[in-house]
C-alpha positions in Angstrom: 140.1 137.1 157.3 138.6 140.5 156.6 137.2 140.2 152.6 135.3 136.8 153.6 134.2 139.2 156.5 132.7 141.2 154.2 131.6 138.4 151.8 129.3 136.8 154.6 127.9 139.8 156.0 127.2 141.3 151.8 125.1 137.1 151.7 123.8 137.3 154.9 122.0 140.8 154.3 121.1 139.2 150.4 119.4 136.9 152.7 117.5 138.7 154.7 116.2 140.6 152.3 114.9 137.5 150.6 114.0 135.9 152.6 111.6 139.3 153.4 110.4 139.6 149.7 109.6 135.6 149.7 107.3 135.4 153.2 105.2 139.1 151.7 104.5 137.4 148.4 103.1 135.0 150.4 100.9 136.8 152.0 99.8 138.4 149.1 99.2 135.4 147.7 97.3 133.7 151.2 95.2 137.5 151.3 94.6 138.1 147.7 94.5 141.9 149.5 96.8 144.7 148.8 96.0 146.9 152.1 95.8 143.4 154.3 99.0 142.5 152.6 100.7 146.3 152.9 99.9 146.3 157.3 101.7 143.3 157.7 104.6 143.7 156.1 105.2 147.3 157.1 106.3 145.3 160.6 109.2 143.9 159.3 111.0 147.3 158.0 109.8 148.9 161.7 110.7 145.5 163.7 114.3 146.1 162.0 115.0 149.6 162.3 113.7 149.3 165.8 116.6 146.5 166.6 119.5 147.5 164.8 118.6 150.7 167.3 118.6 148.3 170.5 121.8 146.6 168.8 123.5 150.1 169.1 122.8 150.8 172.6 124.3 147.1 173.5 127.1 148.3 172.1 126.7 145.0 169.3 128.3 145.4 165.8 126.6 144.4 162.3 128.2 141.2 161.9 127.8 137.5 160.5 125.9 136.6 163.7 124.1 139.7 164.7 121.9 139.9 160.6 121.9 136.2 160.4 119.5 136.2 163.5 117.7 138.8 161.4 117.9 136.5 158.3 117.1 134.4 160.8 113.9 136.2 162.0 112.5 137.8 159.1 109.4 135.4 158.3 108.8 134.9 162.1 108.5 139.1 162.3 105.2 139.0 161.0 103.8 136.0 162.8 101.8 138.6 165.8 100.2 140.2 162.9 99.0 137.8 160.8 97.5 136.5 164.4 96.7 139.5 164.8 95.1 140.9 161.4 93.5 137.9 160.4 91.0 137.6 163.9 90.0 141.6 162.7 88.9 140.3 159.0 86.8 137.3 161.2 85.3 139.2 162.9 84.5 141.9 159.9 83.6 139.4 158.1 81.0 138.2 161.1 79.7 141.4 161.3 81.2 144.1 163.2 81.8 147.5 162.2 85.8 148.6 162.2 86.0 149.4 166.0 84.3 146.9 167.0 86.4 144.4 164.8 89.1 145.7 165.5 89.0 145.5 169.5 87.3 142.3 170.1 90.1 140.3 167.0 92.7 141.6 168.5 91.5 141.1 172.3 90.9 137.6 171.4 94.3 136.8 170.2 96.5 139.5 172.7 97.2 136.7 175.6 97.8 134.3 172.6 100.7 136.2 170.7 102.3 137.3 173.8 102.6 133.9 175.1 103.9 132.8 171.9 106.6 135.9 171.3 107.5 135.5 175.3 108.2 131.6 174.4 110.4 132.0 171.5 111.9 134.4 173.4 112.5 132.4 177.0 114.4 129.6 175.0 117.3 131.8 174.5 117.6 132.8 177.3 119.2 129.4 178.5 122.1 130.2 175.7 124.2 132.8 177.6 124.7 130.8 180.9 126.1 127.8 177.8 129.5 128.0 177.8 132.4 127.9 175.5 131.4 127.3 171.1 127.6 127.7 171.6 127.7 130.9 173.8 130.4 132.2 170.9 128.4 132.1 167.6 124.9 132.3 169.3 124.6 135.2 171.6 124.8 138.1 168.6 122.7 136.1 167.3 119.9 135.5 170.5 120.0 139.1 171.2 119.3 140.4 168.2 116.1 137.2 167.6 115.3 138.4 170.9 114.2 142.7 170.2 113.5 141.8 167.3 111.2 139.5 168.1 109.9 142.2 170.5 109.0 144.7 168.5 106.7 142.7 166.2 104.6 141.7 169.0 104.5 146.0 170.5 103.4 146.6 166.2 101.1 143.3 166.1 99.3 145.1 169.3 99.1 148.4 168.5 100.4 149.4 165.0 98.6 146.5 163.2 95.1 147.4 164.6 95.8 151.0 164.4 95.9 150.8 160.4 93.7 147.9 160.2 90.9 150.4 161.6 91.7 153.3 159.3 89.5 151.9 156.0 86.6 150.3 156.0 86.3 147.3 154.5 88.9 146.2 151.9 92.2 147.8 149.6 92.3 147.4 146.5 92.2 143.5 145.5 94.8 141.8 143.3 94.1 139.7 140.1 92.0 137.1 140.6 94.3 134.7 138.9 97.2 135.5 141.5 96.4 133.5 144.7 93.0 132.2 143.1 95.1 128.7 143.5 96.4 129.2 146.8 93.1 130.0 148.1 91.0 127.5 146.7 93.4 125.0 148.0 93.6 126.0 151.4 89.5 126.2 150.7 89.4 122.4 150.3 92.1 122.2 152.4 90.1 123.4 155.2 87.0 120.5 154.2 89.1 117.6 154.1 91.3 119.1 157.1 87.9 119.0 159.2 86.5 115.4 157.8 90.0 114.5 159.1 90.2 115.6 162.1 87.0 114.6 163.6 87.9 111.0 162.3 91.0 111.5 164.1 89.1 111.9 168.0 86.9 109.2 167.3 90.3 106.8 166.8 92.4 108.8 168.9 94.3 105.6 170.4 95.8 105.1 166.7 96.2 108.5 166.1 98.8 108.5 169.3 100.3 105.4 168.4 101.1 105.8 165.0 102.7 109.7 166.3 104.9 107.5 168.7 106.5 105.7 166.3 107.4 108.0 164.3 109.4 109.5 167.2 110.8 106.3 167.9 111.9 105.7 164.6 113.1 109.5 164.6 114.8 108.5 167.7 116.3 105.1 166.0 118.0 107.0 162.9 119.6 109.6 165.0 121.9 107.5 166.1 123.3 107.0 161.9 123.4 110.7 162.3 127.4 111.7 162.3 128.7 114.9 164.6 130.7 117.6 164.5 132.0 121.1 166.0 130.7 123.6 163.6 130.8 122.7 159.8 133.4 122.9 157.5 134.1 127.0 156.1 135.4 127.6 152.8 136.9 130.5 153.0 138.2 130.6 149.7 142.0 130.4 151.1 144.3 127.9 151.8 147.7 127.7 154.0 149.6 124.7 153.5 153.2 124.0 156.2 156.3 123.4 153.7 159.1 121.1 155.5 162.5 120.2 153.6 164.6 117.8 155.5 166.8 119.6 158.4 169.2 121.1 158.4 168.5 123.1 154.7 169.6 126.1 153.8 167.5 129.0 153.8 168.7 130.3 149.9 167.5 126.6 149.3 164.5 126.3 151.0 163.4 129.7 149.0 165.2 128.4 145.4 162.3 125.2 146.6 159.6 127.5 146.9 159.2 129.8 143.9 159.7 126.7 141.7 156.4 125.4 143.8 155.0 128.9 143.4 155.0 129.0 139.6 153.4 125.5 139.7 150.9 126.3 142.2 149.6 129.2 140.5 149.0 127.3 136.9 145.9 125.4 139.1 142.7 126.2 138.4 140.4 128.1 140.7 144.0 129.5 142.2 143.7 133.9 142.5 146.8 134.9 144.3 149.9 132.8 146.1 152.2 134.3 147.8 154.5 132.2 150.4 156.5 132.8 153.8 160.4 131.4 153.9 161.8 130.3 157.5 159.0 130.5 159.3 156.8 127.7 160.5 153.0 127.1 159.7 150.6 126.5 162.4 146.6 125.3 163.2 146.1 128.9 164.6 148.4 131.0 162.9 149.7 132.4 165.9 153.4 132.7 167.2 155.5 130.6 165.2 158.9 129.9 165.4 162.2 130.5 162.5 163.0 127.6 160.7 165.3 127.7 157.6 164.4 124.6 157.0 159.9 125.6 156.9 157.4 128.1 155.1 154.6 128.6 154.9 152.4 128.3 151.5 149.2 130.4 151.4 146.9 130.6 148.5 143.9 133.0 147.2 140.9 131.2 145.7 139.2 132.7 142.7 135.3 133.6 143.9 132.9 131.2 143.7 136.4 127.8 144.2 134.5 126.5 147.6 132.9 123.5 148.6 133.7 120.1 146.3 135.9 123.0 144.1 138.0 124.1 147.2 138.5 120.5 147.9 139.6 119.8 144.4 141.8 122.4 144.8 143.3 121.3 147.6 144.1 117.7 146.4 145.9 119.2 143.1 148.2 121.2 144.8 148.6 117.7 146.6 149.6 117.0 143.7 151.8 118.9 142.7 153.8 119.0 146.2 154.0 115.0 145.6 157.3 115.8 142.7 159.1 117.2 144.7 161.1 114.8 146.4 162.0 114.7 150.9 158.8 116.9 151.1 156.1 116.9 153.6 152.9 119.5 153.7 150.6 119.7 155.9 147.3 121.6 155.4 146.1 124.0 157.8 142.5 125.6 157.0 141.8 128.8 157.9 139.8 128.4 161.4 136.9 130.7 163.0 135.6 129.3 166.6 138.2 126.7 167.5 142.3 127.1 167.7 141.8 123.3 167.7 143.0 120.6 165.2 140.0 118.2 164.1 141.4 115.8 165.5 143.9 115.0 167.5 145.7 112.4 169.9 147.3 113.7 173.5 150.1 111.8 174.5 151.3 112.3 178.0 154.9 111.0 179.3 157.8 112.2 181.2 160.3 109.6 179.0 160.5 111.6 175.5 162.1 108.3 173.7 158.8 106.2 175.1 156.7 109.6 174.0 158.7 109.9 170.6 157.4 105.9 170.2 154.1 106.1 171.2 154.0 108.6 168.8 155.4 106.8 165.7 152.8 104.3 166.5 149.9 106.9 166.9 150.7 108.2 163.6 150.4 104.8 161.7 147.3 103.6 163.2 145.7 106.9 162.1 147.2 106.2 158.5 145.5 103.5 158.9 141.5 104.9 159.6 139.7 106.0 156.3 138.8 109.5 156.7 141.2 111.6 157.7 144.5 113.0 156.6 147.7 115.3 157.2 148.1 113.0 160.0 151.9 114.6 161.9 153.5 114.1 165.4 154.3 117.2 166.5 157.6 115.3 167.3 159.9 116.4 165.3 163.6 116.1 165.3 165.2 118.8 165.8 169.2 120.7 164.1 171.8 118.1 164.9 173.3 119.1 168.1 176.5 118.3 169.9 175.4 116.7 174.0 178.8 117.3 176.3 178.0 114.6 179.1 180.7 114.6 181.6 181.6 111.7 184.1 181.2 113.4 187.6 184.0 110.2 188.6 187.0 111.2 186.0 186.5 114.9 187.2 186.7 114.1 190.5 189.9 111.7 189.4 191.6 115.1 187.5 190.7 117.8 190.6 187.7 120.0 188.2 185.0 120.6 189.7 181.9 120.8 187.0 181.2 123.9 187.3 184.7 125.2 186.1 185.5 122.5 183.6 181.5 123.9 181.8 182.7 128.1 181.7 186.4 126.6 180.5 183.9 125.2 177.8 182.5 127.8 176.8 184.9 130.0 177.1 186.8 128.7 174.3 183.6 127.6 171.9 180.9 130.9 172.3 183.5 133.2 174.1 182.5 134.8 178.3 181.4 138.8 178.8 184.9 139.5 180.5 183.8 143.0 181.6 182.3 146.6 179.6 182.8 149.5 178.1 181.0 152.4 178.4 181.2 155.6 175.8 178.5 157.6 177.2 175.1 156.3 177.5 176.4 153.4 175.2 177.5 149.8 177.4 179.2 147.5 175.2 180.4 144.4 176.2 183.9 142.7 175.6 183.7 139.2 174.8 186.6 136.7 175.8 187.2 133.3 173.4 189.7 131.3 172.2 191.7 132.4 169.1 191.2 129.2 167.2 187.1 128.9 168.5 186.3 128.9 164.7 189.1 126.7 164.0 187.5 123.8 166.4 186.0 121.5 164.5 184.1 118.2 166.1 185.7 116.0 165.9 188.7 118.1 167.8 186.6 119.0 170.7 187.6 116.0 172.6 191.0 117.8 172.5 190.0 121.1 174.1 192.1 121.9 177.7 189.6 122.2 179.6 192.1 122.2 183.0 195.2 121.2 184.3 196.0 119.2 187.1 198.9 118.3 188.5 200.8 120.8 185.9 199.1 118.6 183.2 196.7 119.9 181.3 193.5 118.3 181.4 191.3 117.8 177.8 187.8 117.4 177.4 187.5 113.8 176.7 189.9 112.8 179.6 186.2 113.9 181.5 184.0 113.8 179.2 182.1 111.7 176.4 181.1 114.0 173.0 178.6 112.8 170.9 176.3 113.6 168.1 172.9 113.6 169.0 169.4 115.3 166.8 167.0 115.6 170.4 162.9 117.2 169.9 162.8 120.3 167.8 160.7 121.8 171.0 158.9 119.4 174.0 155.8 120.7 175.1 154.4 120.1 177.9 150.3 120.2 179.0 149.2 121.3 181.8 152.9 121.1 182.9 153.2 117.2 181.8 155.9 116.6 178.9 153.5 115.5 175.5 153.3 114.9 172.4 150.6 115.8 170.0 149.2 113.6 166.9 147.1 115.7 164.5 145.3 114.9 161.7 142.6 116.8 159.3 139.0 115.4 158.5 138.5 113.8 154.6 134.9 112.7 153.9 134.2 111.9 157.1 132.0 113.2 161.0 134.5 114.4 163.5 132.2 111.9 166.2 132.5 109.0 163.6 136.4 109.6 163.5 136.9 110.0 167.3 134.8 106.7 167.6 137.5 104.9 165.0 140.5 106.2 167.3 139.4 105.9 170.2 139.2 102.0 169.2 142.5 101.0 167.3 144.1 103.2 170.2 142.6 100.6 173.2 144.6 98.3 170.7 148.2 99.7 170.4 150.6 98.4 173.2 151.9 101.9 174.5 154.2 101.7 177.5 153.0 101.9 181.1 154.4 104.8 181.1 152.6 106.8 178.1 148.7 107.9 178.8 146.4 108.9 175.0 143.8 110.5 175.4 141.2 111.5 171.9 141.3 115.5 172.5 140.9 118.5 169.0 137.6 119.5 167.9 136.5 116.4 169.7 136.3 117.4 173.5 135.0 120.7 172.4 132.3 118.9 170.5 130.9 116.5 173.4 131.3 119.3 175.9 129.6 121.6 173.5 126.7 119.8 173.1 126.3 118.3 176.1 126.2 121.8 176.8 123.1 122.8 174.5 121.9 119.8 175.4 121.1 121.1 179.1 120.3 124.5 177.0 117.4 122.5 175.3 116.1 121.3 178.9 116.6 124.6 180.0 114.1 126.2 177.0 111.5 123.9 177.3 111.2 124.3 181.0 111.0 127.7 180.5 107.9 127.7 177.7 106.3 126.2 180.1 106.5 128.1 183.1 105.6 131.0 180.4 102.8 129.3 179.2 101.6 128.1 182.8 100.9 131.5 183.8 99.5 132.7 180.5 96.5 129.9 180.3 96.5 130.1 184.6 96.8 125.7 183.9 99.2 123.3 184.2 97.3 120.6 181.7 97.3 123.0 178.7 101.0 124.0 178.3 101.5 119.8 179.4 99.8 119.3 176.3 101.9 122.2 173.7 104.5 120.6 174.8 103.8 117.5 172.3 104.8 119.8 169.7 108.5 119.6 170.7 108.7 115.8 170.2 107.0 116.2 166.8 108.9 118.6 165.9 111.8 116.3 166.1 110.7 113.9 163.7 110.8 116.8 161.3 114.3 117.6 162.0 116.0 114.3 162.0 114.0 113.3 158.5 115.5 116.9 156.9 118.9 116.1 158.1 119.0 112.6 157.4 117.8 114.2 153.7 120.2 116.8 153.2 123.4 114.8 154.7 123.7 117.2 158.0 125.5 115.7 161.1 124.9 116.9 164.2 126.5 120.5 165.6 126.8 122.5 168.1 124.6 125.4 164.7 122.3 121.8 164.7 121.5 122.6 168.5 121.4 125.9 168.3 118.7 125.5 166.0 117.0 123.2 168.1 116.7 125.6 171.3 115.4 128.0 168.8 112.9 125.7 167.7 111.6 124.4 170.6 110.0 127.6 171.4 108.8 128.3 167.8 107.1 125.0 167.2 104.7 125.4 171.1 103.7 129.4 168.7 100.4 127.0 166.8 99.8 124.6 169.7 99.2 127.8 171.9 97.4 129.4 169.3 94.9 126.3 168.9 95.2 125.5 172.7 93.4 128.9 173.4 90.8 129.2 170.6 89.9 126.1 172.6 89.5 127.6 175.9 87.2 130.1 175.0 85.6 128.6 173.2 84.9 126.1 175.4 83.9 128.5 177.6 81.5 129.6 175.5 79.5 126.6 176.1 80.5 124.5 173.7 81.6 120.5 173.7 84.7 120.0 173.7 84.7 118.1 170.4 82.5 120.6 169.2 85.1 123.0 170.2 87.7 121.1 169.0 87.1 121.3 164.9 85.7 124.9 165.7 89.4 125.5 167.0 91.2 123.6 164.4 88.8 125.0 161.2 89.2 128.9 162.2 93.2 128.5 163.2 93.9 126.4 159.7 94.7 129.3 157.4 96.6 131.1 160.3 98.6 128.3 161.2 99.7 127.9 157.5 99.8 131.5 156.6 102.7 131.6 159.8 104.3 128.6 159.1 104.9 129.4 154.9 105.9 132.9 155.6 108.7 131.4 158.3 109.5 128.4 156.5 110.2 130.5 153.2 112.2 133.3 155.2 114.5 130.5 155.7 115.1 129.2 152.4 117.1 131.5 151.5 119.5 130.4 154.4 118.7 126.8 154.0 119.6 126.9 150.0 123.8 127.1 151.7 125.1 129.6 148.9 127.6 132.3 149.0 130.4 132.9 152.1 129.8 132.0 155.1 126.7 129.8 154.5 127.8 127.2 155.9 127.0 128.7 159.4 123.6 129.7 159.0 122.2 126.6 156.3 122.2 123.4 159.3 120.2 125.7 161.6 117.7 127.1 158.7 117.1 123.5 158.3 116.5 122.3 161.5 113.9 125.2 162.2 112.6 124.5 159.0 112.1 120.5 159.2 110.9 120.7 162.6 108.4 123.0 162.1 106.7 122.3 158.8 106.0 118.2 160.5 105.4 119.7 164.0 102.8 122.1 162.0 101.7 119.4 160.6 101.2 116.8 162.6 100.0 119.5 165.8 96.8 120.4 163.4 95.7 116.8 164.1 97.9 115.8 167.5 97.5 117.9 170.0 93.5 118.0 169.4 93.3 114.8 169.4 94.9 114.4 173.2 93.1 117.4 174.3 90.2 116.0 173.6 91.7 113.1 175.1 92.4 114.7 178.0 89.3 117.3 178.5 86.8 114.6 178.4 83.5 115.2 178.0 80.8 114.5 181.2 
């Protein structure tokens, strides 16, 4: 997987750089001032460099997840500096000199930006208590984002004010045409927003009922979303397990695979083909048994063959393999975070006959379920073998015991070590066996003499039954219990819906009473991880509330700000529905991040409302003034964060399947929450803090 990892890291680096460039361009369009843009933009490289130092101290490598944390947070690195600089510029416009504007402007928002950063960081703490795939995926990323945001806060409260105080007035202006349209739109939007906010404050009930209906509709739509453990990775590799009839000599297997290799190499999109003959392929790619009738077909795909193109190649390979008679093929995809098959049914019992019959029934049931392919049972017939079943009654009548007869039979067939020969430091076993051992046929086994009784030879057929059978290739045990696993791969459907269909199908099967069937595979991991992340989100929201309560020294205002979280859920569900993205561990991790991000707009808004009220303004007037004042920085921080995530959300390149759902979750939730926060939170504030 080294090639894939290197390509994925390069892709993440490119996404992070592109996101940073887009964020800076947005600042330039909004500010139309090169100096102000440069002051804010400098927080990005400083935060990134300092983050690398902290990662090195924690012995965290630069991998897809840690660099992905920078790609996710690059748009947020400028948020604190935007709020601080905007406050400084506003005080300067009001007539304050440079030093006074810096001191008053920074002091005015210091508490708000500190609370915003701490809430974003607080949501990552529960991740370190989550077990399984979620922690494996997100731990490095959480630490990276935490370090980056802490450094960006320090930069915003120290370096940004210092740079703002160095010069007087504004810096070089960009061309009037550049940014003119965004500026006019913001000015126009500000007037419309104040009018809309005044209307909303007069119609509080209608606004809150509308928001509640949107939230209820989002919850209803969430039921239609599918669910997966993690997105399927396109790693540019395919691996097929090939099985020929039992007893096929390895020479014939090699000949068949050579023909397959030639035909598969001609498929468009296949860059390289190599095979392993005599090895049994498996899902994890770990230890494999040696079987002469089996082989492993490995394909390296051409650059750019991902997603739908990869599926077309896999389908073309299947078509080529179907041309060979008595050949079975199973596709095994390279796995990153789980060694389990996507779909698996585990059957438990003691009787192998019942297990085999049950496995056949389950295989038949799974073949009828849409969205499944490569259905296979782990109980496979082994090599043909001769079994000798001794009859203890006949042994007793012949005056023989089981141990003596067994040793005699082994000596005649395989031989036995009678002694050993030592030559210096070498020890050589001396094997004793019958002269005609090599000429013994299966038919002649019952005629072998295995003992004597009253001077007469006793043949094997007189004391035992010799039968030809084919037992299982292996007896699988799970938790010390005999088991059979029926596995399958997904084909165009999500894991949750397929698992529900499997559970319904199993309920209708007449399985023996001695056999127990459960739906396992990645379904069990998915349910466990999603449940764990739901608890993590709840704990994250609680921690966010505690941070805000300590900052505001109030229990009511932080509770009002928390309403931004359900508002964000509306946008998350809409984004997932539009892009046909199922719920997964990655989406839930995006939800955890979102819980700490969306409250930031509410924090800076409610914080300013409180400051204006302390200056003597009435509640309604303070709400309108704070909304108009905070509209521009909220739009700027939201836009920079969203555009910083756009390269990840597009989902192009190696490893993009992991970052795209997370970025879509944050973008959808942040956009909708920011828009609704500007209306719903002021309405809630006015409702709770009614004027006397």
